[in-house]
C-alpha positions in Angstrom: 0.0 0.0 0.0 2.9 2.4 0.6 4.0 2.4 -3.0 0.4 3.0 -4.1 0.0 5.9 -1.7 3.4 7.3 -2.8 2.6 7.2 -6.5 -1.0 8.5 -5.9 0.1 11.5 -3.8 1.4 13.7 -6.7 -1.8 13.2 -8.6 -4.0 13.8 -5.6 -2.1 16.8 -4.4 -2.0 18.5 -7.8 -5.6 17.5 -8.6 -4.8 16.1 -12.0 -5.3 12.8 -13.8 -2.2 13.0 -15.9 1.3 14.1 -15.0 4.6 14.2 -16.8 7.5 12.2 -15.3 9.3 15.4 -14.5 6.3 16.6 -12.5 6.1 13.4 -10.5 9.9 13.5 -9.8 9.6 17.1 -8.8 6.8 16.4 -6.4 8.5 13.4 -4.7 12.1 14.7 -4.6 11.9 18.5 -4.5 8.5 19.6 -3.3 8.1 17.0 -0.5 11.7 16.1 0.1 10.7 12.4 0.4 13.6 11.1 -1.6 16.3 12.1 -4.1 15.7 12.3 -7.8 17.1 8.8 -8.6 14.9 7.3 -6.0 11.9 9.1 -7.3 12.6 7.7 -10.8 12.9 4.3 -9.3 9.5 4.7 -7.6 8.0 5.5 -11.0 9.7 2.4 -12.6 8.5 0.2 -9.7 5.0 1.5 -10.0 5.0 1.0 -13.7 6.3 -2.6 -13.3 3.5 -3.4 -10.7 0.8 -1.8 -12.9 0.2 1.0 -10.4 0.8 3.7 -13.1 0.1 3.9 -16.8 2.2 5.6 -19.4 0.6 7.2 -22.4 2.9 9.3 -24.6 4.7 11.8 -22.4 2.2 11.5 -19.5 1.5 9.1 -16.7 -1.8 8.3 -15.1 -3.0 6.2 -12.2 -6.0 3.8 -12.3 -9.3 5.4 -11.2 -9.4 3.4 -7.9 -6.0 4.8 -6.8 -7.2 8.4 -7.2 -9.5 7.6 -4.2 -6.7 6.3 -2.0 -6.8 8.1 1.4 -3.4 9.7 2.0 -3.0 10.6 5.7 -2.0 14.1 6.7 1.8 14.2 7.2 2.3 11.0 5.2 5.9 10.3 4.2 6.9 7.0 2.6 9.5 4.9 4.3 12.5 3.2 2.7 10.5 0.0 2.7 9.1 0.9 -0.7 12.5 0.2 -2.2 12.7 -3.3 -0.7 11.5 -6.1 -3.0 9.2 -8.4 -1.1 10.1 -12.0 -1.2 7.1 -13.9 -2.5 7.9 -17.0 -0.4 7.8 -14.8 2.8 4.7 -13.0 1.6 2.8 -16.3 1.1 4.1 -17.7 4.3 2.8 -14.6 6.1 -0.6 -15.1 4.4 -0.7 -18.7 5.6 0.3 -17.7 9.1 -2.3 -14.9 9.3 -5.2 -17.0 8.0 -4.5 -19.9 10.3 -3.5 -17.9 13.4 0.1 -19.3 13.7 3.5 -17.7 13.8 5.3 -17.2 10.4 8.4 -18.9 11.9 6.3 -22.1 12.3 5.2 -21.9 8.7 8.8 -21.4 7.5 9.9 -24.3 9.7 7.2 -26.5 8.3 8.2 -25.5 4.8 11.9 -26.4 5.5 10.9 -29.7 7.1 8.8 -30.5 4.0 11.7 -29.8 1.7 14.2 -31.8 3.7 12.2 -34.7 5.1 9.9 -35.5 2.2 11.9 -34.3 -0.8 15.5 -34.8 0.4 16.3 -31.1 -0.2 15.4 -31.3 -3.8 12.2 -29.1 -3.6 12.5 -25.4 -4.1 11.1 -23.1 -1.4 8.7 -21.6 -3.9 7.2 -25.1 -4.6 7.2 -26.1 -0.9 5.3 -22.9 0.2 2.6 -23.6 -2.5 2.2 -27.1 -1.2 1.7 -25.7 2.3 -0.7 -23.1 1.1 -2.8 -25.8 -0.5 -2.7 -27.9 2.7 -3.8 -24.9 4.8 -6.5 -23.8 2.3 -4.9 -20.5 1.5 -5.2 -19.1 -2.0 -1.8 -18.7 -3.7 -2.8 -17.7 -7.2 -2.0 -14.0 -6.6 1.6 -15.0 -5.7 2.3 -17.4 -8.6 3.8 -14.8 -11.0 6.2 -13.5 -8.4 7.1 -17.1 -7.3 7.8 -18.0 -10.9 10.0 -14.9 -11.3 12.0 -15.8 -8.2 12.6 -19.3 -9.5 14.1 -17.7 -12.6 16.8 -16.0 -10.5 18.4 -19.3 -9.5 22.0 -19.7 -10.7 
């Protein structure tokens, strides 16, 4: 939600549906002093990659539902927006939350599944999907990210 709020803020504050990249960078880096110019450009790239912003010619726009995001008074994004979330951890957290257990217990169970039943030959991404099915937690929204993380294996 932080990235959504950060990218929606310039549009909301300026009261416009379309902004140039330079206007977004100006708002994030110079007007609000939330980050430097390079970080502001990275926020735009991240938002574009996640489908939070659309590019049309020289202008960017946000989906209609993001224009209704409530941005608290005094909001300032934290450095967390630059950290890429691990999809295995995200799905483990969803399993833990839905079943009222600690995330460490889910991770331990995932590791035990990998070692005990698959002799260490099962990737964490596959093991967490197996656990999600066992616990009745939907994992479809995580599949694309899980597949991408498998691609990073050397």
